C-alpha positions in Angstrom: 126.3 103.3 109.0 130.1 104.5 108.1 131.4 101.1 108.9 128.6 99.3 106.7 129.7 101.7 103.9 133.4 101.0 104.3 132.8 97.4 104.2 130.7 97.4 100.8 132.7 100.3 99.3 129.4 103.1 98.8 129.5 106.4 100.3 127.2 106.6 103.6 124.5 108.9 102.1 124.1 105.8 99.2 123.5 103.4 102.0 121.2 105.5 103.6 119.1 105.7 100.7 119.4 102.2 100.0 118.7 101.1 103.3 115.4 103.6 103.9 114.3 103.2 100.3 114.0 99.2 100.7 112.0 99.1 104.0 109.2 97.4 104.1 106.3 100.0 103.4 108.4 102.4 102.2 106.9 103.8 99.2 109.2 106.6 98.3 112.4 108.3 99.8 112.6 112.0 99.7 116.0 112.8 97.9 117.7 116.7 98.1 120.4 117.0 95.6 121.7 120.6 94.8 124.5 119.4 92.3 124.1 116.6 89.2 126.6 114.3 90.6 124.6 114.4 93.6 121.8 113.7 92.4 123.2 111.1 90.2 125.2 109.7 93.3 121.4 109.4 95.1 120.0 107.7 92.3 123.1 104.7 92.5 121.7 104.3 95.6 119.3 101.4 94.1 122.0 99.9 92.0 123.4 97.2 94.9 122.1 95.3 97.7 123.3 95.3 101.1 124.4 91.9 102.4 122.4 90.5 104.8 124.4 90.6 108.0 125.2 94.0 107.3 121.4 95.1 106.6 120.7 93.7 110.2 123.2 95.7 111.6 121.8 99.0 110.5 118.2 97.3 111.2 119.0 97.0 114.7 120.7 100.8 114.8 117.6 101.7 113.6 115.4 100.2 115.6 112.7 102.4 117.2 111.9 102.2 121.0 108.1 101.2 121.6 108.2 103.1 124.5 109.1 106.4 122.5 106.7 109.0 121.4 104.4 108.4 119.4 104.5 104.8 120.1 103.5 105.4 123.9 100.0 106.6 122.8 99.2 103.0 121.8 100.4 101.5 125.1 97.2 99.7 127.1 97.6 102.4 129.9 97.4 105.3 127.6 94.4 104.0 125.4 92.6 103.4 128.7 92.8 106.9 129.6 91.7 108.3 125.6 89.1 105.7 126.2 87.7 106.9 129.5 88.5 103.1 130.9 85.1 102.4 128.6 84.9 99.7 126.5 84.7 100.2 122.9 83.3 97.7 120.8 82.4 97.9 117.2 78.8 99.0 116.2 76.7 96.2 115.9 72.5 96.2 114.2 70.3 95.6 117.5 68.3 92.2 117.2 64.5 93.1 117.2 62.3 90.7 119.2 
């Protein structure tokens, strides 16, 4: 974060807010400001674009470990335990003879 911040000449907090706010699927970002200057800085985090190669570095650094909680819950092995090794099929209307 600090390296990217230095390269684009923006404070780390602005870079972090920009990165989070522009992630796919993010619809809002919580900002906590106690001073007007901090609020203005937070809002200006949306006034620039992080270059693609630097954004890729931030994406790599922020990558989640798919084996960590809560993502491990969705692994096939754990799902089998949750379902009691039973096959779960969608409901279907019974065919009448």
